[in-house]
Backbone as CSV, one residue per row, in Angstrom:
resi,resn,N_x,N_y,N_z,CA_x,CA_y,CA_z,C_x,C_y,C_z
1,MET,-12.198,21.324,-7.938,-11.062,22.174,-8.305,-11.305,23.013,-8.850
2,ALA,-10.996,24.721,-8.157,-11.218,25.798,-9.067,-9.728,25.883,-9.228
3,LEU,-9.790,26.565,-11.065,-8.280,26.889,-11.327,-8.776,28.073,-11.976
4,PRO,-7.866,29.128,-12.035,-7.689,30.449,-12.780,-7.734,30.367,-14.090
5,LEU,-8.908,31.044,-14.973,-9.023,31.040,-16.301,-7.927,31.098,-17.006
6,SER,-6.821,32.343,-16.382,-5.641,32.847,-17.369,-4.644,32.599,-16.390
7,ARG,-3.308,32.692,-17.021,-2.313,32.895,-16.117,-0.703,33.469,-17.106
8,PRO,0.050,33.697,-16.526,1.109,34.212,-16.937,1.677,32.880,-17.981
9,GLU,2.281,33.193,-19.381,2.429,32.057,-20.050,3.700,31.365,-19.314
10,ASN,4.419,32.236,-18.461,5.991,31.441,-18.050,5.652,31.176,-16.620
11,GLN,4.447,30.903,-16.104,3.681,30.694,-15.041,3.742,28.922,-14.951
12,ARG,4.433,28.367,-13.968,4.615,26.716,-13.861,3.489,26.329,-12.951
13,TYR,2.799,25.419,-13.174,2.000,24.763,-12.446,2.120,23.460,-12.416
14,ILE,2.252,22.896,-10.315,2.276,21.401,-10.445,0.995,20.575,-9.786
15,PHE,0.398,20.057,-10.095,-0.539,19.443,-9.832,-0.155,18.326,-8.349
16,TYR,-0.871,18.349,-7.276,0.261,17.646,-6.151,-1.220,16.891,-5.776
17,GLY,-1.331,15.485,-5.760,-2.183,14.626,-5.411,-1.972,13.441,-4.257
18,MET,-2.247,13.070,-3.071,-1.351,11.963,-2.105,-3.157,11.434,-1.894
19,GLU,-4.224,11.828,-2.387,-5.694,11.432,-1.848,-6.037,9.996,-2.918
20,PRO,-6.608,9.095,-2.398,-6.844,8.137,-3.774,-7.706,8.820,-4.280
21,SER,-7.344,8.208,-5.839,-7.810,8.966,-6.748,-9.459,9.068,-6.877
22,ASP,-9.695,7.798,-6.702,-11.489,7.405,-6.696,-12.617,7.869,-5.550
23,GLU,-11.373,8.645,-4.320,-12.518,9.057,-3.548,-12.059,10.794,-3.804
24,VAL,-10.980,11.189,-4.565,-10.803,12.700,-4.648,-10.671,12.714,-6.320
25,PRO,-11.552,12.440,-6.808,-11.588,12.958,-8.605,-11.235,14.489,-9.064
26,VAL,-10.809,14.331,-10.215,-10.875,15.843,-10.440,-11.677,16.083,-12.151
27,CYS,-12.726,16.641,-11.667,-13.934,16.460,-12.402,-13.501,18.590,-13.433
28,ASN,-12.889,19.460,-12.987,-12.947,20.174,-13.966,-12.250,19.850,-15.302
29,PRO,-12.516,20.359,-16.204,-12.441,19.846,-17.554,-11.030,20.823,-18.080
30,HIS,-10.999,21.792,-17.262,-9.996,23.040,-17.665,-9.095,22.479,-17.122
31,ALA,-8.548,21.443,-16.074,-7.581,20.675,-15.615,-6.655,20.139,-16.770
32,ASP,-7.469,19.659,-17.818,-6.375,19.072,-18.541,-5.355,20.246,-19.183
33,ASN,-4.592,19.670,-19.643,-3.099,20.968,-20.019,-3.372,22.333,-19.504
34,PHE,-3.184,21.958,-18.032,-3.303,23.150,-17.268,-2.078,23.044,-16.507
35,PHE,-1.865,21.958,-15.934,-0.601,21.680,-15.436,0.407,21.636,-16.011
36,ASN,1.995,21.963,-15.492,3.096,21.400,-16.065,3.449,20.341,-15.513
37,TYR,3.216,19.329,-14.415,3.710,18.611,-14.002,2.770,18.058,-12.752
38,THR,3.007,17.064,-12.780,2.505,15.920,-11.496,3.352,15.284,-11.035
39,TRP,2.302,15.684,-9.482,3.585,14.855,-8.360,2.680,14.237,-7.372
40,SER,2.687,13.148,-7.124,1.715,12.058,-6.653,2.129,11.009,-5.885
41,TYR,1.531,10.192,-5.996,2.162,8.478,-5.154,1.814,7.682,-6.325
42,LYS,1.181,8.335,-7.327,1.410,7.348,-8.605,2.633,7.470,-9.814
43,LEU,2.735,5.484,-9.508,4.473,5.491,-10.232,4.829,6.124,-11.650
44,ASP,3.547,6.821,-12.229,3.798,7.342,-13.565,3.904,8.819,-13.427
45,SER,3.721,9.298,-12.202,4.111,10.713,-11.982,5.316,11.438,-12.542
46,ASP,5.310,12.563,-13.029,6.890,13.452,-13.165,7.451,13.289,-11.940
47,ILE,6.880,13.621,-10.904,7.390,13.477,-9.472,6.950,12.138,-8.581
48,VAL,7.471,11.222,-8.304,6.651,10.311,-7.629,7.134,10.378,-6.078
49,SER,6.066,10.498,-4.997,6.211,10.111,-3.639,5.305,9.136,-3.089
50,PRO,5.716,8.053,-2.827,5.273,6.743,-2.298,5.268,7.168,-0.762
51,PHE,4.583,6.237,-0.193,4.172,6.302,0.875,5.428,5.425,2.025
52,PHE,5.896,4.869,1.359,6.824,4.074,2.010,8.192,3.678,0.555
53,VAL,8.877,2.893,1.235,10.021,2.839,0.590,11.099,1.631,1.228
54,VAL,11.128,0.614,-0.234,11.704,-0.761,0.154,13.087,-0.657,-0.455
55,ARG,14.144,-0.721,0.750,15.562,-0.543,-0.068,16.237,-2.028,0.811
56,ASP,17.039,-2.315,-0.361,17.848,-3.277,-0.674,18.953,-3.313,0.777
57,MET,19.949,-4.119,0.850,20.618,-3.969,1.830,22.045,-2.944,1.907
58,ASN,22.226,-2.684,0.488,23.092,-1.463,0.173,22.626,-0.060,0.513
59,GLY,21.190,-0.120,0.865,20.553,1.149,1.032,19.911,1.789,0.049
60,SER,19.998,1.175,-1.400,19.259,1.497,-3.005,17.863,1.127,-2.619
61,ALA,17.287,2.608,-2.946,15.509,2.158,-3.362,15.053,0.985,-4.159
62,VAL,14.333,0.377,-4.119,13.965,-0.979,-4.714,12.834,-0.740,-5.062
63,ALA,11.567,-0.344,-4.493,10.091,-0.384,-4.531,9.620,0.769,-3.808
64,PRO,8.647,1.818,-4.441,7.796,1.299,-5.368,8.313,1.576,-6.568
65,ASN,8.273,1.210,-7.972,8.479,1.307,-8.668,7.829,0.884,-9.991
66,LEU,8.096,1.360,-11.320,7.189,0.616,-12.237,7.990,-0.569,-12.762
67,TYR,9.414,-0.328,-12.463,9.895,-1.609,-13.070,10.964,-2.212,-11.689
68,ALA,10.259,-2.581,-10.786,10.916,-3.269,-9.744,11.468,-4.448,-9.819
69,GLU,12.709,-4.489,-9.720,13.478,-5.992,-9.586,13.875,-6.372,-8.127
70,TRP,13.249,-7.865,-8.302,13.466,-8.335,-6.722,14.682,-9.278,-6.654
71,ALA,15.260,-9.230,-5.661,16.186,-10.428,-5.523,16.078,-11.780,-4.673
72,MET,14.722,-12.034,-4.665,14.409,-13.085,-4.056,14.455,-14.319,-4.383
73,SER,14.912,-14.307,-5.566,15.032,-15.832,-6.165,16.643,-16.367,-5.768
74,LEU,17.828,-15.505,-5.270,18.808,-15.804,-4.330,18.628,-16.688,-3.381
75,PRO,19.672,-17.653,-3.028,19.426,-18.535,-1.672,19.512,-17.781,-0.710
76,LYS,18.631,-17.957,-0.056,18.483,-17.644,1.502,18.926,-18.098,2.707
77,SER,19.288,-16.985,3.463,20.508,-17.918,4.514,19.260,-18.230,5.770
78,SER,19.854,-19.369,6.451,19.101,-19.909,7.208,18.560,-19.139,8.323
79,GLN,17.403,-19.019,8.838,16.812,-18.329,9.877,17.595,-18.504,10.860
80,LYS,18.009,-17.271,12.086,18.606,-17.606,13.385,17.188,-17.432,14.271
81,LEU,17.847,-18.197,15.416,17.032,-18.613,16.249,16.266,-17.372,17.133
82,GLU,16.756,-16.300,16.880,15.968,-14.957,17.754,14.703,-14.799,16.489
83,GLU,14.623,-15.010,15.513,13.941,-15.136,14.533,12.756,-15.896,14.729
84,VAL,13.064,-17.317,14.471,12.268,-18.053,14.604,11.318,-17.961,16.446
85,MET,11.932,-17.328,17.116,11.143,-17.205,18.447,10.200,-16.356,18.339
86,LYS,10.360,-15.275,17.314,9.533,-13.857,17.270,8.084,-14.725,17.128
87,PHE,8.223,-15.649,15.906,6.660,-16.294,15.941,5.992,-17.624,16.717
88,LYS,6.862,-17.836,17.780,6.630,-19.034,18.915,5.419,-18.898,19.400
89,ASN,5.196,-17.476,19.909,4.128,-17.280,21.170,2.680,-16.573,20.446
90,LYS,2.801,-16.526,18.464,1.882,-16.364,18.141,0.385,-17.244,18.342
91,ASN,-0.715,-16.629,18.769,-1.600,-17.543,18.781,-2.989,-17.224,18.049
92,LYS,-3.158,-16.251,17.420,-4.069,-15.752,16.883,-3.995,-15.478,15.317
93,ALA,-4.969,-15.519,14.489,-4.925,-15.183,13.244,-5.056,-14.262,12.370
94,VAL,-6.048,-13.114,12.753,-5.651,-12.213,11.505,-6.276,-10.880,12.672
95,ALA,-5.456,-9.895,12.694,-5.986,-8.909,12.859,-6.085,-7.763,12.075
96,MET,-7.270,-6.787,11.974,-7.258,-5.978,11.023,-7.472,-3.895,11.847
97,LEU,-6.733,-3.542,11.290,-7.008,-2.056,11.826,-7.643,-0.901,10.753
98,VAL,-8.779,-0.763,12.117,-9.758,0.723,10.989,-9.359,1.549,11.778
99,LYS,-9.296,2.563,10.944,-9.175,4.425,11.236,-10.104,4.670,10.750
100,ASN,-10.594,4.388,9.893,-12.287,4.994,8.965,-13.373,4.052,9.288
101,CYS,-14.130,4.605,10.088,-15.332,4.168,10.550,-16.324,3.881,9.875
102,LYS,-16.585,4.712,8.748,-17.076,5.013,7.744,-16.801,3.721,6.474
103,ASP,-15.969,3.070,6.553,-15.636,1.875,5.543,-16.328,1.124,5.356
104,ASN,-17.740,1.082,4.986,-18.365,-0.043,4.717,-18.170,-1.382,4.393
105,GLU,-17.559,-0.944,3.086,-16.690,-2.152,1.750,-15.710,-3.182,2.801
106,GLY,-14.809,-2.283,4.038,-13.826,-2.694,4.445,-14.624,-3.687,5.550
107,LYS,-15.795,-3.439,5.997,-16.444,-3.750,7.409,-16.811,-5.065,6.595
108,PHE,-17.665,-4.968,5.181,-18.191,-6.192,4.422,-17.252,-7.757,4.241
109,TYR,-15.951,-6.683,4.002,-15.214,-8.001,3.126,-14.081,-8.798,4.680
110,ALA,-14.506,-8.041,5.801,-13.743,-8.229,7.023,-14.834,-9.244,7.437
111,ASN,-16.127,-9.060,7.519,-17.139,-9.970,7.735,-17.246,-11.527,7.090
112,LYS,-16.842,-11.167,5.676,-16.887,-12.498,4.992,-15.779,-13.018,5.523
113,LEU,-14.219,-12.570,5.349,-13.239,-13.288,5.833,-13.627,-13.996,7.215
114,ARG,-14.208,-13.069,8.150,-14.120,-13.541,9.255,-14.873,-15.020,9.349
115,GLU,-16.045,-14.902,8.574,-16.715,-16.191,8.396,-16.276,-17.737,8.236
116,ALA,-15.241,-16.975,6.726,-14.735,-18.186,6.210,-13.192,-19.170,7.377
117,LEU,-12.886,-18.034,8.144,-12.187,-18.140,9.241,-12.650,-19.337,10.255
118,LYS,-13.768,-18.958,10.748,-14.545,-19.704,11.534,-14.552,-21.149,11.306
119,VAL,-14.527,-21.430,9.967,-14.630,-23.062,9.329,-13.498,-24.093,9.541
120,HIS,-12.316,-22.880,10.168,-11.404,-23.540,10.286,-10.498,-23.526,11.836
121,ALA,-11.821,-22.913,12.492,-11.619,-22.675,14.153,-10.764,-21.540,14.251
122,GLU,-10.549,-20.512,13.193,-9.860,-19.606,13.508,-10.470,-18.077,13.516
123,GLU,-9.726,-17.337,13.923,-10.451,-15.689,13.831,-9.893,-14.301,13.435
124,LEU,-10.626,-13.570,13.310,-10.260,-12.444,12.949,-10.532,-11.403,13.759
125,ASP,-9.624,-10.237,14.316,-9.921,-9.460,15.458,-9.763,-8.149,14.715
126,VAL,-10.897,-7.160,15.283,-10.676,-6.145,14.485,-10.334,-4.629,15.620
127,PHE,-9.071,-3.767,15.320,-8.544,-2.808,16.068,-8.998,-1.487,15.544
128,GLY,-9.911,-0.547,16.461,-10.165,0.535,16.106,-11.634,0.523,15.981
129,CYS,-11.998,1.667,15.844,-13.636,2.231,16.019,-14.627,1.228,16.137
130,LYS,-14.076,1.236,17.789,-15.101,0.793,19.271,-15.256,-0.542,18.753
131,ARG,-14.436,-1.414,17.959,-14.573,-2.900,17.936,-14.134,-3.981,18.812
132,ASP,-13.476,-4.604,18.429,-12.704,-5.955,19.311,-11.716,-5.156,20.271
133,TYR,-10.956,-4.378,19.631,-9.608,-3.939,20.470,-9.501,-2.193,20.054
134,PRO,-9.007,-1.603,20.932,-8.500,0.038,20.708,-7.531,-0.257,19.908
135,LEU,-7.057,0.750,18.878,-6.146,1.206,18.121,-4.837,0.962,18.728
136,ALA,-4.623,2.037,19.732,-3.559,2.610,20.589,-2.530,1.082,21.118
137,GLY,-1.893,1.133,20.781,-0.483,-0.205,20.901,-1.017,-1.329,20.331
138,SER,-1.766,-1.441,19.306,-1.554,-2.451,18.127,-0.660,-3.070,17.798
139,GLY,0.356,-2.438,17.692,1.645,-2.682,16.876,2.275,-4.143,18.023
140,ALA,2.290,-3.373,19.103,3.150,-4.206,19.876,2.074,-5.936,20.003
141,VAL,0.931,-5.531,20.167,0.056,-7.029,20.458,0.375,-8.036,18.767
142,ILE,0.060,-7.165,17.743,0.315,-8.081,16.451,1.624,-8.625,16.629
143,ALA,2.503,-7.840,16.777,4.517,-8.592,16.763,3.681,-9.806,17.830
144,ARG,3.167,-9.915,19.001,3.185,-10.656,20.016,2.555,-12.139,19.560
145,GLU,1.137,-11.427,19.057,-0.229,-12.646,19.138,-0.394,-12.628,17.994
146,TYR,-0.566,-11.843,16.560,-1.279,-12.382,15.440,0.147,-12.846,14.314
147,TYR,-0.685,-14.005,13.564,0.292,-14.251,12.310,-0.080,-13.225,11.177
148,TYR,-1.287,-12.768,10.771,-1.568,-11.944,9.909,-2.312,-10.521,10.274
149,VAL,-1.991,-9.745,9.118,-2.716,-8.248,9.213,-3.682,-7.874,7.864
150,LEU,-4.756,-7.873,8.324,-5.784,-7.443,6.760,-5.574,-6.112,6.545
151,VAL,-5.332,-5.701,5.486,-4.848,-4.157,4.974,-5.991,-4.167,3.823
152,MET,-6.662,-3.401,4.085,-7.759,-2.918,3.076,-7.117,-1.290,2.333
153,ALA,-6.568,-1.311,0.828,-5.419,-0.792,0.534,-6.308,0.319,-0.715
154,GLY,-7.469,0.003,-1.119,-8.407,0.702,-1.893,-8.277,0.397,-3.209
155,LYS,-9.292,1.012,-4.056,-9.371,0.726,-5.450,-8.800,1.819,-6.029
156,ALA,-8.004,2.416,-6.084,-6.993,3.301,-6.834,-5.836,2.848,-7.248
157,HIS,-5.477,3.121,-8.632,-3.885,2.196,-9.177,-2.741,3.118,-8.289
158,ASP,-2.264,2.300,-7.876,-0.836,2.499,-7.495,-0.746,3.285,-5.866
159,TYR,-2.429,3.034,-5.291,-2.457,3.609,-4.272,-2.278,2.763,-3.008
160,VAL,-0.948,2.465,-2.607,-0.378,1.359,-1.811,-0.031,2.319,-0.312
161,THR,-0.630,1.847,0.472,-0.108,3.434,1.744,0.814,2.278,3.099
162,ASP,1.335,3.509,3.493,1.869,2.831,4.987,1.651,1.938,5.932
163,LYS,0.137,1.430,5.680,-0.539,0.526,6.394,-0.146,-0.769,6.236
164,VAL,0.763,-0.936,5.462,1.075,-2.406,5.037,2.347,-2.530,6.141
165,LEU,3.047,-1.664,6.591,4.188,-1.348,7.349,3.759,-2.251,8.627
166,LYS,2.428,-1.729,9.187,2.136,-2.133,10.430,2.165,-3.915,10.419
167,ALA,2.311,-4.543,9.412,2.673,-5.821,9.295,3.953,-6.208,9.271
168,TYR,4.609,-5.549,8.383,5.937,-5.682,7.770,6.892,-5.310,9.480
169,TRP,6.545,-4.433,9.719,7.617,-3.866,11.123,7.030,-4.647,12.362
170,ASN,6.024,-5.873,12.396,5.527,-5.998,13.596,5.446,-7.817,13.486
171,ASN,6.432,-8.398,12.428,6.585,-9.868,12.495,5.264,-10.369,12.249
172,ALA,4.175,-9.978,11.144,3.093,-10.591,10.775,3.127,-10.483,9.449
173,VAL,2.311,-11.194,8.426,2.023,-11.176,6.950,0.945,-10.620,6.725
174,PRO,1.203,-9.294,5.631,-0.275,-8.450,5.224,-0.994,-9.208,4.363
175,ILE,-2.252,-9.287,4.527,-3.504,-9.608,3.517,-3.448,-8.455,2.881
176,ILE,-3.242,-8.560,1.717,-3.746,-6.868,1.198,-4.803,-6.855,-0.162
177,ARG,-5.886,-6.602,0.218,-6.789,-6.027,-1.066,-6.793,-4.618,-1.712
178,ALA,-6.355,-4.703,-2.523,-5.829,-3.623,-3.358,-6.039,-3.469,-5.021
179,ARG,-6.104,-2.303,-5.607,-6.394,-3.217,-7.058,-5.131,-2.447,-7.733
180,ALA,-4.478,-2.067,-6.979,-2.523,-1.868,-7.390,-1.909,-3.223,-7.799
181,ASP,-0.985,-3.300,-8.629,-0.050,-4.318,-9.016,0.802,-4.255,-7.704
182,LEU,1.017,-5.287,-6.938,1.599,-5.206,-5.818,2.991,-5.314,-5.966
183,THR,3.506,-6.340,-7.255,4.954,-6.742,-7.647,5.453,-5.489,-7.607
184,LYS,4.921,-4.114,-7.685,5.722,-3.233,-7.944,5.928,-2.436,-6.913
185,PHE,5.829,-3.220,-5.603,5.456,-2.280,-4.252,6.321,-2.881,-3.107
186,LEU,6.117,-4.290,-3.159,6.474,-5.430,-2.289,7.089,-6.611,-2.833
187,PRO,7.971,-7.254,-1.480,8.626,-8.373,-2.282,7.648,-9.284,-2.470
188,PRO,8.292,-10.440,-3.612,7.613,-11.421,-3.784,7.453,-12.558,-2.992
189,GLY,6.098,-13.089,-2.457,6.664,-14.296,-1.260,5.974,-13.465,0.071
190,SER,5.781,-12.376,0.381,5.944,-11.413,1.486,4.556,-11.272,1.773
191,TYR,3.463,-11.302,1.003,1.932,-11.071,1.408,1.486,-11.552,0.529
192,ILE,-0.250,-11.758,1.046,-0.973,-12.465,0.553,-1.910,-11.447,-0.350
193,ASN,-2.179,-11.809,-1.879,-2.558,-10.875,-2.402,-4.496,-11.509,-2.523
194,ALA,-5.014,-10.464,-1.917,-6.659,-10.743,-1.580,-7.390,-10.464,-3.007
195,HIS,-6.697,-9.975,-4.119,-7.277,-9.634,-5.247,-7.429,-11.033,-6.295
196,PHE,-6.292,-11.995,-5.478,-6.380,-13.203,-6.510,-6.956,-14.607,-5.837
197,HIS,-7.230,-14.238,-4.190,-8.052,-15.145,-3.794,-9.346,-15.239,-3.197
198,THR,-10.329,-15.869,-3.051,-11.840,-15.564,-2.344,-11.176,-15.820,-1.021
199,PRO,-12.269,-15.356,-0.157,-12.108,-15.370,1.451,-11.848,-16.654,2.060
200,GLU,-12.435,-17.408,1.437,-12.212,-19.415,1.592,-11.123,-19.447,1.320
201,GLN,-10.435,-19.081,0.016,-9.186,-19.614,-0.656,-8.144,-18.932,0.832
202,ILE,-8.192,-17.753,1.309,-7.374,-16.947,2.407,-7.275,-17.626,3.430
203,ALA,-8.576,-17.767,3.838,-8.929,-18.912,5.054,-7.672,-20.177,5.334
204,ALA,-8.303,-20.661,4.260,-7.388,-21.992,3.504,-5.859,-21.765,3.964
205,ILE,-5.598,-20.827,3.194,-4.028,-20.676,3.484,-3.390,-19.805,4.951
206,VAL,-4.263,-19.433,5.595,-4.083,-18.749,6.803,-4.014,-19.899,7.717
207,HIS,-4.765,-20.915,7.529,-5.050,-22.246,8.427,-3.950,-23.133,8.185
208,TYR,-3.661,-23.127,7.322,-2.586,-24.079,6.956,-1.010,-23.418,7.396
209,SER,-1.128,-22.418,7.278,0.673,-21.851,7.196,0.601,-21.820,8.973
210,ILE,-0.535,-21.497,9.555,-0.327,-21.720,11.095,0.014,-23.344,11.728
211,ASN,-0.534,-24.139,10.889,-0.274,-25.370,11.449,1.127,-25.814,10.739
212,ASN,1.610,-25.081,10.148,3.045,-25.446,9.215,3.931,-24.445,9.747
213,PRO,4.712,-24.367,10.431,5.586,-23.255,10.698,6.492,-22.708,9.731
214,SER,6.700,-23.673,9.104,8.318,-23.481,8.041,7.281,-23.332,6.993
215,VAL,6.192,-23.359,6.642,5.338,-22.441,5.360,5.188,-21.003,6.152
216,TYR,4.698,-20.578,7.023,4.685,-19.461,7.428,5.712,-18.719,7.536
217,ARG,6.912,-19.374,7.919,8.232,-18.571,8.046,8.860,-18.189,6.927
218,SER,8.283,-18.980,5.659,8.951,-18.778,4.046,8.258,-17.153,4.039
219,PHE,7.173,-16.550,4.577,6.920,-15.708,3.833,8.048,-14.189,4.554
220,PHE,8.778,-15.018,4.826,9.920,-13.482,5.575,10.976,-13.847,5.106
221,LYS,10.874,-14.420,4.126,12.352,-14.337,3.203,12.861,-12.706,3.002
222,TRP,11.656,-12.558,2.853,12.415,-10.777,2.248,13.505,-9.726,3.412
223,ARG,13.480,-10.784,4.662,14.361,-10.265,5.588,15.798,-10.311,4.953
224,ASN,16.001,-11.395,4.338,17.174,-11.563,4.104,17.750,-10.555,2.767
225,PHE,16.739,-9.708,2.430,17.222,-8.782,1.526,17.079,-7.458,1.295
226,TYR,15.900,-7.278,2.049,15.519,-5.875,2.167,14.638,-4.911,3.352
227,THR,14.543,-4.051,3.635,13.908,-3.020,4.768,13.198,-2.201,4.330
228,PHE,12.086,-2.058,5.135,11.335,-0.752,5.017,11.524,-0.059,5.622
229,HIS,11.105,1.303,4.872,11.194,2.850,5.584,9.980,3.226,4.913
230,LYS,9.304,4.532,5.996,8.303,5.185,5.877,8.741,6.186,5.077
231,ARG,7.731,7.114,4.504,8.282,8.002,3.414,8.691,9.221,4.113
232,GLU,9.560,9.936,3.543,10.116,11.291,4.752,9.177,12.361,4.143
233,GLU,8.949,12.810,4.992,8.169,14.115,5.198,8.120,14.801,3.851
234,PHE,8.959,15.611,3.831,9.335,16.354,2.291,9.599,15.305,1.254
235,ASP,9.531,14.333,1.004,9.955,13.429,-0.154,9.366,14.370,-1.354
236,GLY,10.145,14.570,-2.272,9.849,14.996,-3.700,10.547,16.512,-3.893
237,ILE,10.539,17.100,-2.943,10.951,18.356,-2.770,12.216,18.893,-3.479
238,CYS,13.339,18.050,-3.619,14.536,17.950,-4.215,14.091,17.887,-5.678
239,GLU,13.188,17.193,-6.095,12.596,16.852,-6.961,12.025,18.430,-7.946
240,ILE,11.295,18.870,-7.120,10.510,19.788,-7.236,11.515,21.578,-7.470
241,CYS,12.378,21.288,-6.586,13.832,22.445,-7.007,14.502,22.149,-8.096
242,SER,14.499,20.905,-8.706,15.391,20.627,-9.959,14.662,20.861,-11.058
243,ILE,13.194,20.943,-11.110,12.387,21.432,-11.960,12.420,22.818,-12.180
244,LEU,12.065,23.539,-11.099,11.688,24.611,-11.127,13.056,25.605,-11.729
245,ASN,14.136,25.206,-11.427,15.222,25.580,-12.112,15.858,25.264,-13.104
246,GLY,15.445,24.378,-13.720,15.478,24.500,-15.538,14.752,25.184,-16.630
247,ARG,15.185,25.133,-17.095,14.913,26.338,-18.086,13.868,25.659,-19.292
248,ALA,13.387,24.590,-19.134,12.524,23.813,-20.155,10.928,24.532,-19.375
249,LEU,10.143,24.688,-19.966,8.566,24.822,-19.736,7.724,23.691,-20.332
250,PHE,7.107,22.477,-19.967,6.317,21.612,-20.771,5.390,21.065,-19.713
251,TYR,4.584,20.533,-20.928,3.220,20.259,-20.430,3.855,18.094,-20.215
252,SER,3.982,17.675,-19.127,3.781,16.102,-19.326,2.867,15.294,-19.757
253,ASN,3.139,14.284,-19.934,2.123,13.466,-20.750,1.079,13.232,-19.589
254,SER,1.634,13.012,-18.482,0.332,12.423,-17.431,-0.578,13.912,-17.029
255,SER,-0.282,15.336,-17.241,-0.728,16.425,-17.261,-1.519,16.889,-18.237
256,ALA,-1.001,16.283,-19.465,-1.843,16.726,-20.719,-3.086,16.202,-20.789
257,HIS,-3.711,15.233,-20.320,-5.089,14.691,-20.172,-4.802,14.130,-18.494
258,LEU,-4.994,15.080,-17.851,-4.928,14.943,-15.562,-6.222,14.248,-15.914
259,ARG,-7.224,14.683,-16.164,-8.336,13.539,-15.651,-8.437,12.268,-15.976
260,GLU,-8.157,12.120,-17.197,-7.804,10.684,-17.461,-7.190,9.787,-16.570
261,TRP,-5.846,10.583,-16.668,-4.817,10.069,-16.249,-4.922,9.607,-14.662
262,TRP,-5.640,10.744,-13.962,-5.963,10.716,-12.439,-7.005,9.545,-12.143
263,GLU,-7.732,9.664,-12.931,-9.107,8.758,-12.702,-8.597,7.234,-12.370
264,SER,-9.263,6.448,-11.980,-8.755,4.916,-11.554,-9.999,3.988,-11.928
265,SER,-11.195,4.977,-11.780,-12.329,3.918,-11.279,-13.736,3.993,-11.888
266,ARG,-14.595,3.558,-11.766,-16.022,3.851,-12.093,-16.551,4.793,-10.794
267,ILE,-15.945,4.640,-9.829,-16.359,5.237,-9.000,-16.212,6.834,-9.150
268,SER,-15.122,7.242,-9.287,-14.757,8.664,-9.647,-15.522,9.064,-10.750
269,ARG,-15.914,8.324,-11.782,-16.593,9.016,-12.651,-17.966,9.285,-12.115
270,ILE,-18.565,8.699,-11.084,-19.897,9.031,-10.575,-19.931,10.268,-10.090
271,LYS,-18.897,10.297,-8.910,-18.763,11.180,-8.662,-18.539,12.896,-9.109
272,CYS,-18.122,12.551,-9.982,-17.999,13.786,-10.919,-19.175,14.183,-11.814
273,ALA,-20.133,12.932,-12.135,-21.278,13.167,-12.721,-22.540,14.084,-12.252
């Protein structure tokens, strides 16, 4: 990151970052105390710009949020026949969508899960990167045939992208491997957190739920309370305008120690070495 050595005292600078911090570290020591504000996917940014938004039935944004409050403990209504029919013809266990063909760690984990699933006579299919199936049109295929979608979310804190929507929008359950605290992003009981389960345990859960339809349908209780929405293209612009029109000129807590705040893994430290 190249930064000017000097600037006018009344100039305001905003750090903007939407790439995972472990992949795109901030190495320049001059970055600390340089920016006035931060604007990123991280939930403690001055301006938070998530990749998707979970809204309640009144249209209010619930998550992502550092203090997300979920209403999932409320009594759920019975599922309508058309909801049940969405799952009736599914016949495949897990789909994985791959855009980054160089994600060797993702491939390694997928292979481990595939082997674990074979014990239960279940399968994992890969879409994209010239693997089992093409990526184009995968949403319709998942909605029709697959119970679960494996999502590799990465190692960065708070980095949960709209890849999870491929499952939520297509009648499937996401299996998410992430470092983020998913309770701040997604309705409880609507996903499997791979951080807390071994591939063998996940395979057992998948197999059991497939053979017990009521258990599988319980993953969709969120539909009685929430809707998922992709981030708007210019999300955060209104907050920027408000800040720039304000008189106060300050350095936020996140920007004062920007490198430490942005860094989230040993990998980023290695890349800065």
